[in-house]
N, C-alpha and C positions, 0 to 999 in steps of 0.2 A: 402464838403466834403462827403465821401462817404458810403453808406451803410442803409441810414435811413430808405427806404424803406421797409426791412425787419419788421420793427415793427410796420407797420401798419394792418398787416394781424391779422384777429379777432383769438383769443384763443380760441382753441378747447375745446371739452366740455370732450374729452377724451385725455390721455395721449399723446404725439407725442413719438415714438420712434427712438432713433438714437444709433448708435454704440459707437460713442463716445461723449460726451457732455463736454464742455469746459466753465469753469467758469471765464468770465473777459473777455475785449477786449481791454487790455493796452497792454504794450510792451511784455508781456509773450503770453497772450491770441492770439492775431494776429501772434507772432511767434509759438506759438505751432499750430495754423489754418493752416499757410503755411507748416508746415513739414507734417502734415496730409495730407494734400492735394497733394504734392509732392511723399511722400512714402509710403503712405497707400490710394489710390486714390479710391480703392472698398468700403472704409468705409463711412459711411454716420455719419454726426458729425453736431453738432450745436456749436454757441459761445452764450452764454447768459450775457448780460452786463445790470447793473442796471443803467449806465447815460445814455445820450441822443445820445450820438456817441463813436466813438472809443476813446483812447487814454489814460484811467487811470487819474494819476498822472498828464499828460500833459494835458490833458483837465480839470480837477476839480480845479487845481491850477491855479490862475487867480492873484495873487500879481504882483505887477510891478516888471520889471526886471527877472522875473522865467526861469530858464535855467538848464541845465545838469551840475552836478560838475563833471562828467568824459566827456573822449572825444567820441565824437560820430564813431570814426573808429572802435572803441570797444565796444561801445553802440549801436552803430546800428548793424544789424543783418548780420553775415558774408554772407550772398546771395544778400546783396542789397546794394552795392557802395555806401559810404558817398561821397559828392560831396562841401560840405560847411566848416564852419569853425570849428576846434576841439569841442570847446565849444557851443553849439546851445542853443537857445531860444526854448520854449515850442512850439511855431507855427511853426518853423522849422522843430520839432520833429515830431508834427502832419503832416506836410506836407509829411515829409517822411514815416509815417506809413500808410496814405492815398495812396500814391502812391503803396506801399505793396498791401495793398487791392483789389486796381483797377487792377495792372499788372497781379494779380495772382486769379483774380475773388473771392474772399472770401466774398464779399457784400451778398451775397445771403444766406450764413450761419450765419449770423450775426443778433441776436435781440436784440435790445436795450431797455431799459425800462424795463427789466426783473430783479427783484430783487427776490433772492432765499432766503427761510426762514428754510427749512428743507430739509435733503438728507437721504434717508433710504434706507439701502441695507437689501435684502431679500435672505438669503443663501438658500432656495427653489427653488427660481427662476432665482437666481444670477443674479440679477438684481439690481440697483440704482433708486429710484423713488425719484424726486425731487419736490417740491411745491415750488411755489412763487407766486409773486404779479405783473403785470403789471401798471407802476406806470403813463400811461396815462389815464388809464380807471378804474383802480383798480380792474380789474377782476383777478381770481384767475388763475393762470398757472399750468400745470402739466405736466413733463416730465418722461420718464424712458432712461435708458442707460447701454449699457454694461459696458463700462469704466468712469470714473469720473475722469477728467483731471483739477485741480484748479490751476487757473492762475490769481487769484484775487489780488495779491501781499501780503503785511505782513503790514499793517497799516488801522487804522477806519478811513473811507472819511467821518464820520458825524461830526467829531469833531476832533480839534488838542489836544493836552496835554498843558495844563494852570496850573501850581499850583496853590495852594489857600493862599494866602497872606493876613494879616491883613489889614483891612480897602480899601480892591478894593473896596466895593458900596461907599464908601466916595470920591471917584474921580470923577471930573465934568467932564471929558472928554470921549470918547469912549475908550475901553479896546478892540483890535483887535488881534486876531490870524491871521497869513498869511494864513493858511488853509481855513479859511473861511473868505474871504476877500471880504467886501462889495464895490459893483459896485459906489456907491454915495458918498467915504468917501472922504473929501476934504480936503488934507494936505497942501496945497500951502501956504506959510509964517507961517507953526505951528511949534511950537518947538515939536519935536518928540523924545520919549525913547522906542528905541529897546530893548528887553530883550532878552538876549541870543548870541551866538559868533559863531554859527555853518553854515552850508551851507546857511540855507535860510535867515539870519541875512547880511551874506556877499554878497548875492545877492540883498537882498531888498534895504539895506542902500546905495548903489551907486545909485541905480535906482530912489531914492525918495530924494536925498541929495539935490541936484540941485533946487528942487522945496521948499523944507523945510525952515523954518528960521533957522532950526539946526536940526540935528540927533546927540542924544547920543547913544551911544552903552553901554549897562550895561551886563557886563558878572561877572556871580560870580566866573568863573575860564577860563583862555584861550584856544584857540583851536589850531593847527598846520593849516598852510595852503602853498600852493604852487603856489605863483604867479608866471605868465608867460605871453608871447605873445600868441594871440587867432588865432595863426598859425602852420602850420607844412611844415619846409623848405622843406625838403625832396617831402613831398606831392607836392609842390609848384614846386619844381624842376623838377619833375617827369612829371608833365603837362605843363611845358616848351618844355619838349622833347616830347610831343604828346604820352606819354604813354598812354594805355587804363586805363579808370578809374576801371575797375576790378581786373587789376593785380595792380595798383596804392594803392586799399582798401587792398589788401591780404598783400603787403609789408608794407604798415604802420600798418596794425596792427601788426602785427610781431614785429617792430620796438617799437611799443608802448608796447606791452605786453612784449619784452626782459627786456624793462626800469623799467616797473613796478613789473617785478620778481628781478630782481636787486636791488631795493629799498625796497621790501618787505622782503628780505632774509637779506639784511644789516640792516634793522630795529630792525631784531631780534639778529643778530651776534655782531652790531656794533651799537648800539642805541643811544650813546651820540656821536657818529659822524654823523648819519644822523641827530639828533636833532639840532646840528650845523649848518649842512648845510640849514637846514629849516629854521632856526631863521637866518641864512645869507641872505637870498632870503627876508626876511621881512626886515633887516635892511638895502637892497639896495636900497628901496624905500623911508623908514621913516629915514634914517641917523642915525648917531652915537651917537646924542643926545637924540634920543626919547629912553622910557623906556621900550626897548622890554623885558626885565625880568619881569617885572609887568604883561606887558597886552599880549604878546604873546608867552609867554614859559608857557607851560602847566604843570601840574603835574604829567602826565602819562607819557609813553615813545611812541615815534612814531609807529603810527596803529595800537594801540590798541581801538584807535575810528578813525573813517574815515577820511581822510583829503581832506580836497577841495581844487580845481583847483580855483585861482582867476585869469581871464584874463585879462591881462595889469594891473594886481596890482590896480583893479580900486577902491576896497573898501582902498587900503592906501592911493591912490590918493586924496580920499575923505576927508581923513583926514588930509593930508599933506594941502589941501585948505582950511581948516577951517570949511568947512561944513559938518564935521562930526567928532565928538570926542568917545573917549572910555573911560569908568570907570570900574576899575575892583574892586567890593565891593560884599556886600551881600544886600539884602532889610531889611529894620528892619519891615517897614509898608507904604501901601500905606496911601496919605491923599488928601486932596480937590484938591492940587494945582499941586499935582505929587507924587513923592518917596521919602522916607527919609531913606535913608543907613545907616548901623550899624556904618558906620565912623563917623555918625553925617552930614554929607553932604546932603543938600536936593536938587534933581533933578525935577526942575519944568517941566511941561509938558502939552501939550494941548490934546495929544493924547499919547496912551499906545499900543506898539505894543508886543505881546509875542512871540518870535521865538522861542518857548522852546519845539520843539519837536512835536513827535506825540504819539498816543496810537496805541500800537500793536495790531494787530487783527490775532488771528491764524484760519487760513480757513475760514475768511470772516464773522466769528460770526455766521455761518451757525450751527443749530441743528442737528447734528448728531447721527444717529441711526443703529445699526446693529439688524436685528429681534427685533423691538422696544425696544431693551435696549439703552439706551443714550451713547454715546460715548464720553470719556474721555480722550484729546489726549494727555494730561499731564501724565496718567497713561501709554502709550505707548512707542514704543523705537523706535526711528527714523533708518530707513534704507538709509544711505549716505544723509539726508536731503531732502528725496524727497518722502518716503513711511513710514508706519509706522504698527507694528508689529499687527497683528489681526484685519486690517483693509483691507478687499480685493478691488481691481479693482481699486485703485485709487491713484495718485501721484499730488504732491504739488510742484508747482516751486518756490524756494525759491533760491535767486541769490547770488552773492558773495558781502563781504563788501569791499574787496581791490583789488576787480576788478570789469569791469562793470556789472552789472546784467546780461545783454543780454546774456552774454557769455554762462551762465549757460541754457537759454533759448534753446540755438541751441544744446547743449551737449544734455540735456533732451528730447529735439524732436527727436534727434536721437534714444535715449534710446526707449523711448514711440512706438517707430513705429518697432523698432527691437523686441519688445517684444510682441506688439500686431500680428504681423507675425508669432512668434514662438508660440504662442498660437493658432491660426490657426492652423499651421503645424501641433502641437500634439493633437488638438482637445480639449486643454482646455478651460473652460469657467471661470474659476476663479483662480487668483494668490493671495496667501497673504504671506508678508514676516512675518518670524517666526525664534525664537532664536533657533541657534543650539545645541544640546547638549555640545559643547564647550563653548558653550556662556551663560549658564544657570547661572552661579556663576559669571558672570561678574558685576564688581561695577558699578552701573547705576549713572549716573552724571547726573548734568542740562545740558541743551543743548547746551550752550557754557561756555567754560572756561571762566571767568571773567578776568584772565592773558592773556588770548589772545586777547579778544574784549569784550568791556565794555559800549556801549553807554548807556545813561539814559533809552531810551526806551527799551531796552532789559532786563536793570538787574530790570525794575519795572514790566516785564512780563512773567520773568524766569518761573514762578511757574506754566504758562499756556500752556507751551511749552512741545513737548514730551523730553523724558528722552534720552541721548548719551550713549555710551557706551565707553570700552576703547579701541577700534579696528578702525580701518577706517571703516570698514563695517556698524558698529552702529554709524556714527558720520557726519555731516555736516562739512566737514573740512577745509574748506572756502579757500583750495589752489587749483586754477583753475588749475595751471601748473602741477598739479599732477592728477587731474580729467580729463583732456584733454586725457590723456592716459589711465586712470583707468576705467571710465566710459564705452567708447567704450569696454574695453576688460572683462566685466563683464560677468562671465558664466552663463546664464540664467537657467541651471540645477543645480545650488548649492544649496544646502540644507537649504539655508536661505527662499528661494521659495516654497511655497506649492502650488502644483496646483491639481485643481480638474477637 
């Protein structure tokens, strides 16, 4: 893979300065670097990444079967055609990202093994100062930048979320969270219980079921899935006609986005109909005698949490084969032999895997300060889910829940480059979002409306996130189909933006 040479440079004694500093070399950071290089080629920039290479999620998650839960025609960048199956493995995504880095000469701009601990803004100097550590040497590193572009994602890489249950210390075997998968874990022939029913469980279980003695999926409540073939018939037809891959990429993106828009709209307008359609997809695999009501009918309405695509119905095939089974119940306690459920049933296990989600991280858990005063982002108001009142020259990429994350990477890449050019043209050194006079009495609400979207990781961390207002300018609407028109049309001379 590309780009590790940059990390071998000795850390300078004085801060290195760049026009733009990008934090993170995952799908967001690599996309940001591409747009900056293409649209603002005169700007100096660096990408700082804490891991040993690029990829973010797709590099650090190594559990069996790790794959995307959304299609790569839209999860891929708009500028780089995707030519593989719609649902891709982590390895395929890393290869794709490596090609983006190679084809656009981004490697010289990326520094790996650089963990950022503190970011300080000076109003006197109109400058960000970042302090961090090199993981290979332990040396401190210092950088300054005019603009800070946060692309580090939204969850804590160091550990996943595992609830605390009574008796966990009594269990005789290992308790594994997929986010920190041990390389030497031997699950062959073992009885495994996987706690959780989201995208991670749906990915992990089919990948290990063939080698395990048996895998039991233990869920407190069901999740919606969309099963289907891991192919796109239209893309295959266009390839048979020898249509250029760039055209295919654009056509299939439009096809998929249109379908997603229809599904999202219907999930709010006719939720019961969408619910029945989703459940019918599961019934088609498991048959009429399976208890779909108990094990695959969620308590919430469709799209209030993310819906994972299940390629070729692999998790359902595992259940049909008898290699996997699903139990819907709550945990009373762990025992030496496994898990005692509140119903009184005992699940015996050699290994327990907690596919129970992750811990949300607000802007990388970096300590932010402005003129020496710590920044509490929960006291700010978000501007369109990407900037924050009172915080100058900073943008955070936070993608979509109901559409591919990367769609927003491209949209915000365009916005940042347009903003930087506007600042150069007007001579501004600082931009800070601020509430307008008509916004000052606006009710301030949690970052996300729980009635709109309510996964556990978001609900557990809502108190850490910025506030939203009751106007589109002051919230992350999660509506790609509106934002694809609204963000390019943002008036950079709006009173929301305070320039100096």
